[in-house]
C-alpha positions, 0 to 999 in steps of 0.5 A: 412584549416578549412572545413566549410562544415560540419558546414554549413550542420548542420546550414542548417539541424537546419534551416530546422527542428527548428520548429520540434525540438523546439516543441519536446523540449516543449513537453518534458518539458511539460510532465515532468512538468506534470509528477511531478505535483501530486502523483496521476499523477505520479501513473497514468503515472507509471501504463501506463509504467508498462503495457509496461514493466511489462513482462520484469520486471516480468521475471527479478524479477522471477530470482531475487527471485528464491533463496528465494522461500524456505523461502517464501514458509515456511512463506506461509505454516505457514499462511496456517496452521494458517488459517486451525487452525481458520477453525477448531476452527469454525467448532468445534464451529458450532458442539458444538452450542447446548451446548454453552452459549450465550457468546460462541455463540457470540465469535464463530460468531465473528470468521466468521463475522469479515472477511466476507465482504472481498475478497482476491486476490494474486499478485506478485510484479514486481517493487518497490522503498524505496529510494524516497520520493514518492515511488510506487509499481507495481504488476502483476494483474490489471482490468482483474483480478478483481483489482480496486482502493482503495483495500488493499495490505499486506504481506502474514503474514498481514502486511501493505504495501498500497493500489491500486491507479491506474490499467491497464488491467493486472497491478496495482500501489500501494501507499505504506507506504513509500510515503510522500502522504500516510495517514492511521489511526493507532490504539494501538492494546491493546486499542481503541485510534488511530492516523494518520500514516505518513512517513517523508522520512527520513528512510525506517524503521520507520513512525510516529504515530501522534495525539494520545490522551494523555490519551492513554496507550502507551508503547515501543513495543506496536503493532499499527494496521490499522484503516481504512475502506479499511483494515480488523481489525488486519493489523499490521503497526509496533511497538512503539520505542519511543513516546512523548507529543507535546509542548501543552501536548495534544497528543502523537507523536510516532516512529514506526518500520515498521513491513514489509520489504518494500525492500523485498516484492514479494508475496502480498495479495490484500484485497477488502472490499466489503462494502467500496463503500457503507460507502464512499458514506454515508460519502460523502452524510453526508458531503454534507448535514452537511457542 
């Protein structure tokens, strides 16, 4: 004979706790709705979650990247060599100032002036993704380390990754190039024409440079660098694979091969433009005054 006792006990349990269960279900639905509302909200929630899981993720990533240390060290050594060469050139220019022409002096000044307003930090990636339309990257430095929102993030060989959008005390979240909400100016490295770079979520290896003047001298293989106050000049985004004029024949749209391998980033450099806040404040003030 069918035993009705378990069903009766389940009925009694639900009757006694249905208010709590209903509350929990509504809370879960509300949190899920909130979490998926905007990219900014997703970044904030990810920053909080990263603060909890960061230590575990960091340990796992250390193991995963153990065998890639040799190649990473080689790349960092090459970067150090380039910096040392730059410093040597600056020192040589300083020693020869007395005999230099005005053109030489301007060239020597440019060696140090271009990057003088920037501060550099290093960090490691503890989690990242490339298979979503809104990807994020978490790193192991935060407010306690001097990291703030809007700082640029690049690879050790100065290729674009993204910029900081959320921070906790010890961790930060990066909005990377491979996120459909990401936008940045891109300039042809061999000229002054620029456009807007975005990602359509079709491939983690390609992004689009749009709104590029039809008068631009564009060609396949041309390098495209970042054109933004957040970044120093010369940060590489990628190279032109193909391009075409729009239907009105007023602007080019180009397909870029992304320079950085976004699926294997580990060591990163964080760059702070110490003038960034000043520039943004002036732009906001001008916008309020003349709009």
